[in-house]
C-alpha positions as CSV (number, residue, x, y, z in Angstrom):
1,X,108.1,156.3,64.7
2,X,107.8,158.6,67.6
3,X,110.8,160.7,68.5
4,X,112.6,159.7,71.7
5,X,112.3,162.4,74.4
6,X,115.5,163.3,76.2
7,X,115.5,164.4,79.9
8,X,118.3,165.1,82.4
9,X,118.4,163.4,85.8
10,X,120.3,164.7,88.8
11,X,122.7,162.2,90.4
12,X,122.2,163.7,93.8
13,X,118.5,164.1,94.3
14,X,117.0,162.4,91.2
15,X,115.3,165.6,90.0
16,X,114.3,165.7,86.3
17,X,115.0,168.6,84.0
18,X,114.0,169.0,80.3
19,X,117.3,170.8,79.4
20,X,120.8,170.7,80.7
21,X,122.1,173.3,83.1
22,X,125.2,173.5,85.3
23,X,123.2,173.5,88.5
24,X,120.3,171.3,89.6
25,X,117.2,173.5,90.3
26,X,116.0,171.1,93.0
27,X,119.0,170.5,95.2
28,X,121.4,173.2,94.0
29,X,124.3,170.7,93.3
30,X,126.6,171.6,90.4
31,X,127.4,169.3,87.4
32,X,125.1,166.5,88.5
33,X,122.7,166.4,85.5
34,X,123.1,163.4,83.3
35,X,121.3,162.7,80.0
36,X,118.7,160.0,79.9
37,X,115.7,158.7,78.0
38,X,112.3,159.8,79.2
39,X,109.7,157.1,79.8
40,X,106.9,156.8,77.2
41,X,103.5,158.3,77.7
42,X,101.1,156.7,80.1
43,X,103.9,155.6,82.5
44,X,104.6,152.3,80.6
45,X,107.7,151.3,78.8
46,X,105.9,149.2,76.2
47,X,108.9,147.9,74.3
48,X,112.1,148.9,76.1
49,X,111.9,146.3,78.9
50,X,109.3,143.8,77.6
51,X,110.4,140.2,78.3
52,X,113.6,141.5,80.0
53,X,113.3,139.1,82.9
54,X,111.0,136.4,81.4
55,X,107.3,136.1,81.4
56,X,105.4,138.5,83.7
57,X,103.4,135.8,85.6
58,X,103.2,134.7,89.2
59,X,104.6,131.1,89.4
60,X,104.9,128.8,92.4
61,X,108.4,127.7,93.2
62,X,107.3,124.1,92.9
63,X,106.3,124.6,89.2
64,X,109.7,126.2,88.1
65,X,111.5,124.0,85.6
66,X,115.1,123.2,86.6
67,X,116.1,121.8,83.2
68,X,119.1,123.9,82.4
69,X,120.7,124.0,79.0
70,X,124.2,122.6,79.0
71,X,127.1,125.0,79.0
72,X,129.1,125.5,75.9
73,X,132.9,125.3,76.0
74,X,134.9,128.2,74.8
75,X,137.7,126.1,73.6
76,X,140.0,127.5,76.3
77,X,139.9,125.5,79.6
78,X,141.1,128.4,81.7
79,X,138.4,130.7,80.4
80,X,135.8,128.0,81.0
81,X,137.1,127.9,84.6
82,X,136.7,131.6,85.1
83,X,133.2,131.5,83.6
84,X,132.2,128.7,86.0
85,X,132.3,125.8,83.5
86,X,131.5,127.4,80.1
87,X,129.1,129.8,78.3
88,X,125.5,130.0,79.5
89,X,123.0,130.7,76.7
90,X,121.4,134.2,77.2
91,X,124.2,135.4,79.5
92,X,126.1,138.6,79.2
93,X,129.8,138.7,80.2
94,X,131.7,141.9,80.6
95,X,135.5,141.7,80.1
96,X,137.8,144.6,81.3
97,X,141.5,145.1,81.3
98,X,144.3,147.4,80.4
99,X,144.9,148.3,76.7
100,X,147.0,145.7,74.9
101,X,146.7,143.0,77.6
102,X,144.9,140.6,75.2
103,X,141.1,141.1,75.5
104,X,140.5,141.1,71.8
105,X,143.0,138.3,71.2
106,X,141.3,136.1,73.8
107,X,137.8,136.7,72.4
108,X,138.9,136.2,68.8
109,X,140.5,132.8,69.8
110,X,137.3,131.9,71.7
111,X,135.0,132.8,68.8
112,X,137.2,131.0,66.3
113,X,136.9,127.8,68.3
114,X,133.2,128.2,68.9
115,X,132.2,129.1,65.3
116,X,132.9,125.6,64.1
117,X,130.0,124.3,66.2
118,X,127.7,127.4,66.8
119,X,126.8,130.4,64.7
120,X,129.0,133.3,65.9
121,X,129.2,137.0,65.2
122,X,132.1,139.3,66.1
123,X,131.1,142.9,66.2
124,X,134.0,145.4,66.3
125,X,133.8,149.2,66.6
126,X,137.5,149.8,67.2
127,X,139.1,147.9,64.3
128,X,138.4,147.3,60.6
129,X,137.5,144.0,59.2
130,X,141.0,143.8,57.7
131,X,142.7,144.2,61.1
132,X,140.6,141.5,62.7
133,X,141.3,139.1,59.7
134,X,145.0,139.8,59.8
135,X,145.1,139.0,63.6
136,X,143.3,135.8,63.0
137,X,145.7,134.7,60.3
138,X,148.7,135.8,62.3
139,X,147.5,133.6,65.2
140,X,146.7,130.7,62.9
141,X,143.1,130.5,64.0
142,X,140.6,128.3,62.1
143,X,138.1,131.1,61.7
144,X,136.5,130.3,58.3
145,X,133.0,130.0,59.9
146,X,133.3,133.2,62.0
147,X,131.3,136.1,60.8
148,X,132.4,139.7,61.3
149,X,130.6,143.1,61.5
150,X,132.0,146.5,61.9
151,X,129.3,148.8,63.3
152,X,128.9,151.2,66.2
153,X,125.1,151.9,66.2
154,X,123.3,149.6,68.6
155,X,120.1,149.6,66.7
156,X,121.9,148.5,63.5
157,X,123.9,145.8,65.4
158,X,120.7,144.2,66.8
159,X,119.0,144.4,63.4
160,X,121.9,142.5,61.8
161,X,122.0,140.0,64.7
162,X,118.3,139.3,64.3
163,X,118.8,138.6,60.6
164,X,122.0,136.5,61.1
165,X,120.7,134.7,64.2
166,X,124.0,134.0,66.0
167,X,124.1,132.0,69.2
168,X,127.2,133.8,70.5
169,X,128.2,137.5,70.0
170,X,131.1,139.7,70.9
171,X,130.8,143.5,71.2
172,X,134.3,145.2,71.1
173,X,133.9,147.6,72.8
174,X,131.0,149.1,74.7
175,X,132.7,152.5,74.7
176,X,132.6,152.7,70.9
177,X,128.9,151.9,70.4
178,X,126.0,154.4,70.7
179,X,122.3,154.4,70.5
180,X,120.2,156.9,68.4
181,X,118.0,157.5,71.4
182,X,120.8,159.6,73.0
183,X,122.3,162.8,71.7
184,X,125.6,162.6,73.6
185,X,128.8,161.3,72.1
186,X,129.8,157.5,72.2
187,X,131.7,156.7,75.4
188,X,129.8,159.1,77.6
189,X,128.1,157.9,80.8
190,X,124.6,158.1,79.3
191,X,125.6,156.4,76.1
192,X,127.4,153.5,77.8
193,X,124.5,153.0,80.2
194,X,121.8,153.0,77.6
195,X,123.7,151.0,75.0
196,X,124.5,148.4,77.5
197,X,120.9,148.1,78.6
198,X,119.8,147.8,75.0
199,X,122.3,145.0,74.3
200,X,121.6,143.1,77.6
201,X,117.9,143.3,76.8
202,X,118.4,142.0,73.3
203,X,120.6,139.1,74.6
204,X,118.0,138.0,77.1
205,X,115.1,138.1,74.7
206,X,117.1,136.3,71.9
207,X,118.8,133.8,74.2
208,X,122.2,134.9,72.8
209,X,125.4,134.5,74.8
210,X,127.1,137.9,74.6
211,X,130.7,139.1,75.5
212,X,131.1,142.8,75.9
213,X,134.6,144.4,76.1
214,X,135.0,147.3,78.5
215,X,137.8,149.9,78.8
216,X,139.3,150.6,82.2
217,X,140.4,153.8,83.9
218,X,143.9,154.7,85.2
219,X,143.0,153.1,88.5
220,X,142.2,149.8,86.8
221,X,138.4,150.0,87.3
222,X,135.9,149.6,84.5
223,X,135.2,152.9,82.8
224,X,131.7,154.1,82.7
225,X,128.9,154.0,85.2
226,X,129.0,151.5,88.1
227,X,125.5,150.3,87.0
228,X,127.2,148.7,83.9
229,X,128.6,145.9,86.2
230,X,125.1,145.4,87.7
231,X,123.5,144.9,84.4
232,X,125.6,142.0,83.2
233,X,125.7,138.4,84.5
234,X,129.5,138.0,84.7
235,X,132.4,140.4,85.1
236,X,135.9,139.3,84.2
237,X,139.1,141.3,84.8
238,X,142.3,140.8,83.0
239,X,145.3,141.3,85.3
240,X,149.0,141.3,84.6
241,X,151.8,143.4,83.1
242,X,151.6,143.9,79.4
243,X,155.3,143.4,79.2
244,X,155.1,140.0,80.9
245,X,154.1,136.7,79.2
246,X,151.7,135.8,81.9
247,X,148.0,136.9,82.1
248,X,145.5,136.3,84.8
249,X,141.7,136.6,84.3
250,X,139.6,136.8,87.4
251,X,135.8,136.6,87.9
252,X,134.7,139.2,90.3
253,X,131.0,138.6,89.6
254,X,129.3,135.5,88.3
255,X,125.6,134.7,88.5
256,X,126.2,131.2,87.1
257,X,129.3,130.2,89.1
258,X,131.7,131.0,91.9
259,X,133.4,134.4,92.1
260,X,137.1,134.9,92.4
261,X,137.8,132.0,90.0
262,X,141.1,132.4,88.4
263,X,142.3,131.5,84.9
264,X,146.0,131.7,84.1
265,X,147.3,132.2,80.5
266,X,150.7,132.6,78.9
267,X,151.0,134.8,75.8
268,X,152.7,133.0,72.9
269,X,153.1,133.8,69.2
270,X,149.9,131.8,68.5
271,X,147.9,133.7,71.1
272,X,146.9,133.0,74.7
273,X,147.4,129.5,76.0
274,X,145.9,128.2,79.3
275,X,148.3,127.1,82.1
276,X,147.2,123.8,83.7
277,X,149.7,124.1,86.6
278,X,149.9,127.8,87.6
279,X,151.8,127.1,90.8
280,X,154.9,126.3,88.7
281,X,154.7,129.9,87.3
282,X,154.5,131.7,90.6
283,X,157.4,129.8,92.3
284,X,160.9,131.1,91.5
285,X,163.3,128.3,92.2
286,X,166.5,129.7,93.7
287,X,169.8,127.9,93.4
288,X,170.3,128.3,97.1
289,X,168.1,129.5,100.0
290,X,167.7,133.3,100.2
291,X,166.5,135.5,103.1
292,X,163.1,137.1,102.8
293,X,161.5,134.4,100.6
294,X,158.5,132.3,101.8
295,X,156.2,130.0,99.9
296,X,152.6,130.5,100.7
297,X,149.6,128.5,99.8
298,X,146.7,130.7,98.7
299,X,143.3,129.8,97.2
300,X,141.7,131.4,94.2
301,X,138.2,130.3,93.6
302,X,138.2,126.5,93.8
303,X,141.9,126.1,93.1
304,X,144.8,126.2,95.6
305,X,148.0,127.9,94.4
306,X,151.5,128.0,95.6
307,X,152.9,131.5,95.4
308,X,156.2,132.9,96.6
309,X,156.1,136.0,98.9
310,X,159.2,138.1,99.0
311,X,160.1,140.7,101.5
312,X,162.9,143.3,101.7
313,X,163.5,145.1,105.0
314,X,166.2,147.7,105.0
315,X,167.1,150.7,107.1
316,X,165.2,153.9,106.3
317,X,166.9,157.2,105.7
318,X,163.6,159.1,106.0
319,X,161.6,160.1,109.0
320,X,158.7,158.3,107.5
321,X,159.7,154.7,106.6
322,X,158.1,153.3,103.4
323,X,155.6,150.5,103.3
324,X,155.2,149.2,99.7
325,X,153.3,146.2,98.7
326,X,152.8,144.6,95.3
327,X,150.0,142.0,95.3
328,X,148.9,142.6,98.9
329,X,146.8,145.4,100.6
330,X,149.1,148.0,102.0
331,X,146.9,149.0,104.9
332,X,146.8,145.3,106.1
333,X,150.6,145.3,106.0
334,X,150.7,148.3,108.3
335,X,148.4,146.5,110.7
336,X,150.5,143.3,110.6
337,X,153.7,145.2,111.4
338,X,152.0,146.7,114.4
339,X,151.0,143.2,115.6
340,X,154.6,142.0,115.0
341,X,156.0,144.7,117.2
342,X,153.4,144.4,120.0
343,X,153.2,140.6,120.3
344,X,156.6,139.3,118.9
345,X,158.9,142.1,120.0
346,X,160.2,142.7,116.5
347,X,160.4,146.5,115.9
348,X,160.5,147.8,112.3
349,X,159.5,151.4,112.9
350,X,162.8,152.6,111.4
351,X,162.9,150.2,108.5
352,X,161.6,150.4,105.0
353,X,159.4,147.3,104.3
354,X,158.8,146.1,100.7
355,X,156.5,143.0,100.0
356,X,156.1,141.5,96.6
357,X,154.1,138.5,95.3
358,X,156.0,136.8,92.6
359,X,154.4,136.6,89.2
360,X,152.1,139.6,89.5
361,X,149.3,137.7,91.1
362,X,147.1,139.7,93.5
363,X,146.2,138.1,96.9
364,X,143.1,139.3,98.7
365,X,142.6,136.6,101.3
366,X,143.9,136.7,104.9
367,X,145.9,133.5,104.5
368,X,148.8,135.7,103.4
369,X,149.2,137.3,106.8
370,X,151.6,134.8,108.4
371,X,153.8,134.3,105.2
372,X,154.2,138.0,104.8
373,X,155.3,138.5,108.4
374,X,157.7,135.5,108.3
375,X,159.2,136.8,105.1
376,X,159.7,140.3,106.7
377,X,161.4,138.9,109.8
378,X,163.6,136.6,107.6
379,X,164.8,139.6,105.6
380,X,165.2,141.8,108.7
381,X,167.3,139.1,110.6
382,X,169.0,138.0,107.3
383,X,168.1,134.4,108.1
384,X,167.3,132.0,105.2
385,X,164.3,129.7,105.4
386,X,163.9,126.2,104.0
387,X,163.0,126.2,100.3
388,X,160.7,123.2,101.0
389,X,158.7,125.1,103.6
390,X,155.1,126.4,103.0
391,X,153.1,128.7,105.2
392,X,149.6,130.0,105.5
393,X,147.4,131.5,108.2
394,X,145.6,134.6,109.3
395,X,147.1,136.7,112.1
396,X,144.7,138.4,114.5
397,X,145.3,141.7,116.4
398,X,146.0,139.8,119.6
399,X,148.8,137.8,118.0
400,X,146.9,134.6,117.5
401,X,147.1,132.6,114.3
402,X,143.6,132.0,113.0
403,X,142.5,129.2,110.7
404,X,141.6,129.7,107.0
405,X,139.2,127.8,104.8
406,X,140.1,124.5,102.9
407,X,143.3,123.8,104.9
408,X,143.3,120.2,103.8
409,X,143.3,121.0,100.1
410,X,146.1,123.6,100.6
411,X,148.3,121.0,102.3
412,X,147.6,118.4,99.6
413,X,148.6,120.9,96.9
414,X,151.8,121.7,98.7
415,X,152.7,118.1,99.1
416,X,152.1,117.6,95.4
417,X,154.7,120.2,94.5
418,X,157.5,118.7,96.7
419,X,156.9,120.7,99.9
420,X,158.2,118.8,102.9
421,X,157.3,121.1,105.9
422,X,154.3,123.4,106.5
423,X,153.5,125.9,109.2
424,X,149.7,126.1,109.6
425,X,147.2,127.4,112.1
426,X,146.5,124.8,114.9
427,X,142.9,124.6,113.9
428,X,143.9,123.6,110.3
429,X,146.0,120.7,111.4
430,X,144.7,117.7,109.5
431,X,143.5,114.6,111.3
432,X,145.1,112.2,108.9
433,X,148.8,112.3,108.0
434,X,149.8,113.5,104.6
435,X,152.6,111.5,103.1
436,X,155.9,113.3,102.8
437,X,154.7,116.4,104.7
438,X,155.7,117.5,108.2
439,X,153.0,119.7,109.6
440,X,153.8,122.3,112.3
441,X,150.7,123.7,113.9
442,X,151.0,127.0,115.8
443,X,148.5,129.0,117.9
444,X,150.3,132.3,118.1
445,X,152.6,134.4,116.0
446,X,155.5,134.1,118.5
447,X,155.2,130.3,118.2
448,X,155.8,130.4,114.5
449,X,158.8,132.7,114.9
450,X,160.3,130.4,117.6
451,X,159.8,127.4,115.3
452,X,162.0,129.0,112.6
C-alpha cells in the first residue's frame, strides 16, 4: 500500500507547502499552515471520495425515484422531534454540548432501544467497555443486543463495522479518534477534519445511520473546524445547566427536517425522559402576582411554547448602567430600551436592567420584544400584571408592533394552558373567536402600555 503524502495548506491564501513552517512563503502570514493529505497522483482521488454522493451519472429530474425509506424511531419521542421524525438511513448526526450534560447517556438510551430491532454498534474512545456497561446497568437499559467497541483508529473502526454490518453507529467522540493518514495528534484540526470526512464517507457508502459526539469550546460552539458542521446532515446542540434537571436539545441544521426543532428532557435516575408538555416547565406559578413577570408565547420549530420572561429594573450606582440578559440577545435589549425611551417616554438610562427567561431556554425570535419591554416597565413602575395574561409581538424602531408568524397557533396554545387575556399585534388578531380568551390587538408600543 502506497504511503500517504502529507502537505501543509495555508488558511489565508491556500498555498501548499511540503513541510511546516511558521510563516507562509506565498502570502507571508504567520501560523496559518495546517496539515492535510495530498491528492493522489494523476489528480484523481480514486478511493477517498468514490461513491460519496451517489452514482456519478447525469439523470433527469423526472427519472429520480422518490421512494424514501421510512424513518426509524429512536425510542425517545423528543429526540425524534429534534431529528425531524426519526433516524434516516445513511445520515450523519453531530451532537454537541457541555461536558456532563448527558450526550453519552442520551445516545446509550437511544442505542439500547434501537438494538432490539436493528443491529447497532456503540464505538467509544473516551470510556472503557466496563464504564459503558456499568452506566447501562445503572440506568436499567435493556441493552443485551447492543454491541460495543473501544477503538480510536478510524481505519480499524470502519473495518470492524464492515465485518459487523450494523445499521446504526455511535462515535463517542470525534475528538478522540484519528486516522493513520495524518501525523498530528488526535483532536487537532487536521485530524478532526480528516477523521470526520472518512466516517461520513463510510456512512454514505454503507447506508449506516451514524451519530457523532463532538466537544464544545468555552464559548459553547463545537470544537474543531467549522467545516465539520458542513460535512454532516444534522447538527444537534444540548443546552441547559448541568446542575439543573432539565435539558434542551436543539436542531440548528437538518437536511431531512425543519431547523430549530426543540426537544425537552428531564434528567432522572433512569436517564433522560422526554417532556410532552414543556410549557408547564417554563412557567413558574406564583402564589400572587409579582411585578416584572410576563408570560410570552414563543415558537420553537413547529411547536409553540409558553415561557415566563422576568425583568428586574433597579437604580444604578455606576456611570455605565448594566444590561444583562439570560436567554435573549443583549444587543437587541439595548435597541428595545432606546425604542421605549423614544416612543413611550420611559427613560431607563440611569437604571440597571436584567432580563431572564425562566427555565434556561434561549429565545432567538423577535416575538420576545414586546414581552421583554412590558416586563421591564412592570418592574420599573412596580406594577403587577395579570398572571393569566400572555404577550407576543415584534417591536420596530419606529415604535410599531409588528406581526409574527403562526399567531393563531400561539393563541390556541395559550388558551389551552388557562390564559384568559392576550396582547398581540393587530395583524395577528384572529378572525374567529377563541373560547375563553380575550384578545387585545395593538398597533404601537404605547398602545400596549396604555392597555396595561
